[in-house]
C-alpha positions as CSV (number, residue, x, y, z in Angstrom):
1,M,117.1,86.8,84.5
2,K,117.5,87.0,88.2
3,S,119.6,88.2,90.9
4,Y,121.5,85.5,92.9
5,L,123.9,85.8,96.0
6,V,126.9,83.5,95.8
7,K,127.6,81.3,98.6
8,R,130.6,79.1,97.6
9,E,133.0,80.2,95.4
10,H,132.6,78.3,91.5
11,I,133.5,78.7,87.9
12,G,130.7,79.7,86.0
13,D,130.6,82.2,82.7
14,R,133.9,83.6,85.4
15,P,135.1,82.9,88.4
16,Y,132.7,84.3,90.9
17,R,133.6,84.4,95.2
18,T,131.6,84.2,97.7
19,G,129.3,87.1,98.2
20,D,129.5,88.3,95.3
21,T,126.1,89.0,92.7
22,R,125.3,86.8,89.7
23,R,122.6,87.3,87.4
24,A,121.8,84.1,85.4
25,D,118.8,82.4,83.5
26,P,116.6,80.2,86.8
27,A,117.0,77.6,84.5
28,L,120.1,77.0,84.0
29,V,121.6,77.5,87.5
30,G,118.8,75.5,89.2
31,H,121.1,72.8,90.3
32,L,123.7,75.4,92.2
33,V,120.5,76.8,94.0
34,R,119.6,73.2,94.7
35,S,123.2,72.1,95.8
36,G,124.0,75.7,98.5
37,V,125.9,76.8,96.3
38,L,123.9,80.4,94.9
39,A,120.7,81.6,97.1
40,E,117.8,84.2,95.5
41,A,119.0,87.8,96.3
42,K,116.8,89.4,99.3
43,G,116.1,92.7,97.5
44,E,115.0,90.6,94.1
45,A,111.5,89.9,94.7
46,K,110.8,93.9,96.4
47,R,112.3,95.7,93.4
48,Q,110.0,94.0,91.1
49,D,106.4,94.3,93.3
50,K,107.8,98.0,94.1
51,A,104.9,100.1,92.7
52,A,106.1,102.9,90.0
53,P,105.8,106.9,92.2
54,P,102.8,108.9,91.6
55,P,103.6,111.3,88.5
56,Q,104.4,114.3,89.3
57,N,101.9,117.7,88.2
58,K,104.0,119.3,86.8
59,A,100.8,123.0,85.6
60,E,100.5,123.0,89.6
61,R,102.1,126.6,91.0
62,T,103.9,126.0,94.3
63,P,102.2,127.6,97.0
64,Q,104.1,131.5,97.7
65,N,105.6,132.2,100.9
66,K,104.0,135.0,102.7
67,A,107.7,136.4,103.8
68,N,109.0,137.1,100.2
69,Q,106.3,139.3,98.9
């Protein structure tokens, strides 16, 4: 499933308005992308390629502030 931006109103599994986001199988909505009704969402590729944050080391102690001693 991919996210698509709705460029023109249409009725699919439900009515879609311009500016909505639609999640669908690329094989099923390919004709809508080619005709300009849908466009791939810009942030979709970025979210998939983004690296996971490094795990936090919970065993490591935080340094104490000298003012609190």
